[in-house]
KEGU-965924 format. One record per atom (N, C-alpha, C): residue in three letters; x negated, y, z. Coordinates in steps of 0.05 Angstrom, whole numbers, plus 32768, in hexadecimal, padded with zeros to 4 digits. Each point is the difference from the previous one (the first is absolute). Layout:
<pts>
ALAXYZ
...
</pts>
This chain:
<pts>
MET7FE781DF80CA
MET80127FEF7FFD
MET7FFC7FE97FF4
LYS80147FE6800B
LYS7FF57FE87FF0
LYS801180087FE8
ARG7FF97FEE7FE8
ARG801580077FEA
ARG80087FE07FF7
ALA7FED7FF98002
ALA80107FDD7FF4
ALA80177FFE800D
LYS800B7FEF7FE1
LYS80198001800A
LYS80097FE17FFA
LEU7FF07FE97FF2
LEU80057FE87FF7
LEU7FE57FF87FFD
LEU80027FD58011
LEU7FEB7FFC8009
LEU80047FF07FE2
TRP7FE580007FF1
TRP80047FF27FE6
TRP7FE87FED800D
ILE80127FDA8006
ILE7FF07FED8002
ILE80097FE97FED
ASP7FDF7FED7FFB
ASP80127FEA7FFA
ASP7FE47FEF800E
LEU80117FE28009
LEU7FE07FF08002
LEU80027FE87FFB
GLU7FE67FF87FF7
GLU7FF37FED7FEF
GLU800D7FE18019
MET7FFD7FE97FEE
MET80057FF48016
MET80087FDC7FFE
THR7FED7FEC8011
THR80017FEE7FEC
THR801D7FF37FF4
GLY80148004800E
GLY801C7FFB7FF7
GLY801680107FF6
LEU80167FF28006
LEU8015801B8006
LEU80137FEE8014
ASP7FF67FE88005
ASP800F8002801B
ASP7FF98010801F
PRO8005800E800E
PRO7FFC80158015
PRO7FFE7FE8801F
GLU80077FEE7FF3
GLU7FFE7FE88020
GLU7FE77FF57FFB
LYS7FF77FF87FE0
LYS7FE37FEB7FFC
LYS7FF5800F7FFA
ASP7FF7800F7FEB
ASP7FFA80157FF9
ASP7FEF801C8016
ARG7FF280077FE7
ARG7FEB80118020
ARG7FFE80207FEA
ILE7FF88014800A
ILE7FEF80187FEA
ILE7FE68000800B
LEU7FFF7FFE7FDA
LEU7FE880038001
LEU7FE980227FFA
GLU801280127FEB
GLU7FF680157FFD
GLU801980148009
VAL7FF580168009
VAL801D800C8009
VAL7FE980207FE9
ALA801180147FF6
ALA800280187FF5
ALA8011800D8004
ALA7FFF80208007
ALA800F8013800A
ALA800E801B7FF8
ILE8004801B7FF5
ILE8004800E7FEA
ILE8016800C800D
ALA7FF78014800B
ALA800D80108013
ALA800E801C7FE8
THR801180097FFF
THR8004800C7FE3
THR801B801A8019
GLY7FFF801B7FEC
GLY80208012800B
GLY80157FEE7FF2
TRP801B80097FF6
TRP800A7FFD7FEB
TRP7FEF800B7FE5
ASP7FF5800F7FF9
ASP7FF680087FE9
ASP7FEF7FDC7FF9
LEU80057FFD8009
LEU7FEB7FD97FFA
LEU7FE580007FFE
GLU7FF3801A8008
GLU7FDC80008000
GLU7FFD7FF7800F
SER7FEA7FEC8005
SER7FEA80018013
SER7FF68013800E
ILE80007FFB801A
ILE7FF880168016
ILE7FF17FEB8013
LYS7FF77FE88000
LYS7FED7FF7800C
LYS80097FDB7FF8
THR7FEE7FF08000
THR7FFF7FEC7FFF
THR7FF67FEC800F
TYR800B7FE47FFD
TYR7FF27FEC801F
TYR7FED7FEE7FF3
GLU7FF37FE58006
GLU7FF77FEE7FF3
GLU7FFC7FEC8015
GLY80057FE28002
GLY7FFD7FF2800E
GLY7FF77FE27FFD
ILE7FEB7FF98000
ILE7FFD7FD67FF8
ILE800E7FFD8022
VAL80127FE37FFF
VAL80047FF7801A
VAL7FF27FE27FFE
LYS7FEF7FF98016
LYS7FF77FE38009
LYS80177FE47FFD
VAL80027FF87FF1
VAL80087FEC8005
VAL7FFF7FE37FFD
ASP80067FF1801A
ASP7FF17FEB7FFF
ASP7FFB7FE57FE0
LYS7FED7FF77FFE
LYS7FFA7FF67FE2
LYS80117FE88003
ASN80107FF0800F
ASN800F7FF07FFE
ASN802080057FF2
ILE8002801C800E
ILE802080087FF0
ILE7FF57FFD7FEA
ILE7FEC801A7FEC
ILE800380067FE9
ILE7FF97FE57FF8
GLU7FEB7FF38001
GLU80017FDD7FF5
GLU801A7FFA7FF5
GLU800D80028023
GLU80287FF07FFF
GLU800D800B7FE6
ARG800080178006
ARG8016801D7FF9
ARG7FFA80037FE1
MET7FE880077FF4
MET7FFA80117FF6
MET80007FE47FDF
VAL80147FF27FFB
VAL80017FF17FF3
VAL800F7FFA7FEB
GLY80077FFF7FE6
GLY801E7FFD7FE5
GLY7FF680167FF1
GLU801680017FEC
GLU7FFE80057FEF
GLU7FF680237FF3
PHE80118011801D
PHE7FF880167FFD
PHE7FDE80078008
TRP7FF97FF48014
TRP7FDC800C8004
TRP7FEF7FF27FEC
GLU80117FE77FF1
GLU7FE77FFE7FDB
GLU800B800E7FF8
LYS801580117FFD
LYS7FFD800D7FE7
LYS7FEA8021800D
ASN80078005800C
ASN7FFC80188013
ASN7FDF7FF48007
ALA7FEF7FF87FF9
ALA7FE67FFD7FF8
ALA7FEC80088018
ASN7FFC80187FF5
ASN7FED80158004
ASN7FFC8009801C
SER802280068000
SER801080128021
SER80017FEB801C
TYR7FFB7FE07FEF
TYR80037FF18013
TYR7FE180058012
LYS7FE57FFE7FE1
LYS7FEF7FF88005
LYS7FF680198014
THR800A801D7FFF
THR7FF180108007
THR800E80018025
LEU801780007FF9
LEU80108005801C
LEU7FF37FE18017
VAL7FF87FEA7FF8
VAL7FED7FEF800C
VAL7FE880108008
ALA7FF57FF57FE8
ALA7FED801B8000
ALA7FF68010801C
GLN801080148002
GLN7FFA80138010
GLN800E7FF58023
ASN80097FED7FFA
ASN80127FF38020
ASN7FE880088013
ALA7FE97FF37FFC
ALA7FEB80088018
ALA7FF3800E8002
ASN800180137FED
ASN800480228014
ASN80188007800E
GLY80147FE97FFF
GLY8019801B800B
GLY80057FFF8026
LYS801080098002
LYS800D800D8021
LYS80167FFB8005
PRO7FFB7FF08017
PRO80207FF2801A
PRO801280147FF1
ILE801C7FF47FF3
ILE800C80118000
ILE80128014800D
GLN7FFA7FF98025
GLN80018012800D
GLN7FF0801E8006
ASP7FE280007FF3
ASP7FF080157FF6
ASP801580147FE6
ILE80097FE57FF6
ILE800880177FE7
ILE801B800C8003
GLU800B7FF6800A
GLU8016800F8014
GLU7FF980188012
THR7FE88006800C
THR800580138009
THR7FF180117FF5
ASP7FF080047FEC
ASP7FFC800B7FEB
ASP801C80127FED
LEU800C7FE98007
LEU800E80117FED
LEU8015800B800B
LEU80017FFD801C
LEU8017800F8010
LEU7FF180168001
HIS7FE1800A8006
HIS7FF280167FFE
HIS7FFE80117FEA
PHE800F7FED7FE4
PHE8004800F7FE2
PHE801680138003
LEU80147FEC8012
LEU801E8015800A
LEU7FF88016800D
ASP7FF77FF4800A
ASP7FFA8015801D
ASP7FF280287FEF
ASP7FED7FEF7FF3
ASP7FEA80137FF0
ASP8016800D7FE8
ASN80127FFF7FF8
ASN80127FFA7FE7
ASN801A80077FF7
PHE80117FF28021
PHE801C80037FFB
PHE8001801B8014
GLY802580008006
GLY800A800F800F
GLY80177FDF8014
ASP800F80058010
ASP80187FEB8004
ASP80087FFC7FF4
ILE800E7FEE7FE8
ILE800E7FF97FE3
ILE7FE580067FEE
VAL80007FD77FFD
VAL7FEE7FF07FF4
VAL800F7FF27FF2
TYR800780067FE3
TYR800A7FF27FEC
TYR7FEE7FEA7FFD
LEU80057FEE7FFC
LEU7FEC7FE57FEB
LEU800880077FE4
ALA7FF07FF57FED
ALA800680067FE2
ALA7FEE7FEC7FF1
GLY80077FF07FEF
GLY7FED7FF27FE1
GLY80117FF27FF6
ASN7FF87FEB7FF8
ASN80117FF47FE9
ASN800D7FE8800B
SER80227FF28003
SER80017FE98009
SER7FEE7FFA8025
ILE8005801A8012
ILE7FF0800E8013
ILE80127FE78010
HIS801180018002
HIS80157FEE8017
HIS7FF37FE88000
GLN7FF17FF17FE7
GLN7FE77FF08019
GLN7FEA80018008
ASP7FF880187FF7
ASP7FEE8008800B
ASP800280038022
ARG8016800A7FFD
ARG800A8006801D
ARG7FFF7FE8800E
LYS800F7FEF8002
LYS7FFE7FE48002
LYS7FE17FFE8009
PHE7FED7FFE8003
PHE7FE57FFC7FFE
PHE7FF280168018
ILE801780237FFB
ILE7FF6800C8017
ILE80097FF88014
ASP80167FF58002
ASP801F7FFF8018
ASP7FE67FEE800F
ARG7FFB7FE87FF9
ARG7FF17FEC8001
ARG7FE67FFA8016
GLU7FF080157FE7
GLU7FE08000800D
GLU800280148008
MET8000800F7FFF
MET7FF98024800C
MET802280088010
PRO80027FFE8013
PRO801A80068008
PRO7FF980148007
GLU7FF28011800B
GLU7FFA801A8001
GLU800480107FF1
LEU7FFE7FF87FE3
LEU7FFE80137FEF
LEU802680047FFC
ALA7FFF7FE78000
ALA80247FFF7FFD
ALA800E800E8009
LYS7FF6800A801B
LYS801A80078015
LYS800580307FF5
ARG7FE380027FF7
ARG7FF480107FF4
ARG800B80027FE8
LEU80147FF37FEA
LEU801180057FE4
LEU800C80098007
HIS8015800E7FE7
HIS80197FFC8009
HIS80157FF27FF2
TYR800E7FF3800A
TYR801C7FEF7FEE
TYR7FFF80047FE4
ARG800480177FF8
ARG800380067FE3
ARG7FE57FF97FF3
MET7FF77FFA7FE6
MET7FFB7FFC7FE9
MET800080067FEE
LEU7FE4800B7FF4
LEU800380107FDE
LEU7FF27FDC7FEE
ASP80197FEF7FF6
ASP7FF67FEC7FED
ASP800180047FEB
VAL7FE080007FF2
VAL800380167FDE
VAL80157FE47FF9
SER7FF67FE87FFA
SER80177FE87FF3
SER801C80068002
ALA8008800C800F
ALA802780057FFE
ALA7FF980157FE6
TRP7FE980128000
TRP800780127FE4
TRP7FFB7FE87FF0
LYS7FEA7FF97FFA
LYS7FF27FE07FEA
LYS80227FFF7FFD
ILE800F7FF8800C
ILE80167FE27FF5
ILE801980197FF6
TYR7FFE801A8008
TYR801880127FF1
TYR7FF080067FD9
PHE7FE5800F8002
PHE7FF780087FF3
PHE7FFE7FEA7FEA
GLU80007FE28000
GLU7FF07FE97FEA
GLU80217FF57FFC
ASN80107FFE800D
ASN80207FFB7FF7
ASN8016800D7FFA
ALA8004800F8008
ALA800C801D7FFD
ALA8001800E7FEA
LEU7FE380067FFE
LEU7FF180127FE5
LEU7FEA7FFB7FEF
ASP7FFF7FE8800F
ASP7FE97FF17FE8
ASP7FE0800D7FFA
LYS7FFF800A8020
LYS7FE680128005
LYS7FED7FE7800D
LYS7FE680087FF2
LYS7FF07FE38016
LYS7FEC80107FF6
PHE7FF18004801F
PHE7FE7800E8015
PHE7FEE7FE17FF9
ILE7FE680007FF3
ILE7FED7FF38005
ILE7FEF8002800D
LYS7FFE7FF08017
LYS7FEC80018015
LYS7FE97FF68005
PRO7FE37FFD7FFA
PRO7FEE7FEA8001
PRO800A7FEE801C
GLU7FF57FEB7FF8
GLU80077FEE801A
GLU7FDE7FF0800D
ASN7FFA80158010
ASN7FE27FFA8000
ASN80057FE98016
HIS80167FFD800D
HIS7FFE7FF68026
HIS7FF180108010
ARG7FF58013800A
ARG7FEB800D800A
ARG800C801E8011
ALA7FFE7FFE8014
ALA80118005800E
ALA8000802C7FF7
LEU7FEB80087FF4
LEU800C801B8005
LEU800980057FEA
SER7FF17FF77FE3
SER800A80027FE3
SER801C7FF9800A
ASP800B7FEA7FFC
ASP80207FFA8009
ASP800C801C8009
ILE7FF780108017
ILE8017800F8007
ILE7FFE80177FF1
GLU7FDF80077FEF
GLU7FF980197FF4
GLU80207FF57FE2
GLY7FFB7FE57FF9
GLY800E7FFE7FEB
GLY801F7FFE8004
SER800C80098019
SER801C7FF58002
SER7FFD8024800F
ILE7FEF80128004
ILE8007801D800C
ILE800180097FD8
ASN7FF57FF07FF0
ASN7FFB800F7FE5
ASN80247FF57FEA
GLU80057FF2800D
GLU80157FF77FFE
GLU802180108004
LEU80018005801C
LEU80108004800C
LEU7FF880217FF0
LYS7FF380177FFB
LYS7FF380077FF5
LYS801280077FE1
TYR7FFF7FE97FF0
TYR800D7FFD7FEB
TYR801E7FFB8005
TYR80007FF0800C
TYR801E800B8003
TYR801680188004
LEU7FF380078016
LEU7FFB80258007
LEU800D800D7FEF
GLY7FDE80007FDD
GLY8002800F7FEC
GLY801C7FFC7FF5
MET800B7FEE8005
MET80107FF87FE9
MET801580028004
ILE800A80148021
ILE801A80048009
ILE800180167FF0
LYS7FE28018800C
LYS7FFF80157FFC
LYS7FFA800D7FE5
LYS7FFF7FEF7FEA
LYS800780007FE8
LYS80277FFF7FFC
</pts>
């Protein structure tokens, strides 16, 4: 029996505009409701150098120079987005049943890129999503409780941080 219920995804992109920017890096973790990892996937997307040079500019990338350098350097080893999408579809087949809930931090933004660049994957995802940022807003503003998550701006470590953040909030409720 396939036990994964949540598909945690994080994307690193050239920027935040789904019309102009492109996905650079994808990571996924399949978990059950206990939020424990069942299976992990990482993929590097090959993006045209002109898009990288044009879109990866400005204050954000200046502040995150290490992430910038790593993402640009690994681009040469990337695969076409269609291959990444195929990998993720196999990942779903191997770990999920019919319902696949997308989970992550501000996951609605990642979903825009998935809808645009990986339409077959988008078709497999449930319309409901588990967004950790909704919990963050409530806990920080209503309860003055803040989870400090490392901001590495690398897909896999960002997902792991999001899962730990949700565990933190759930732990507060259980108390």
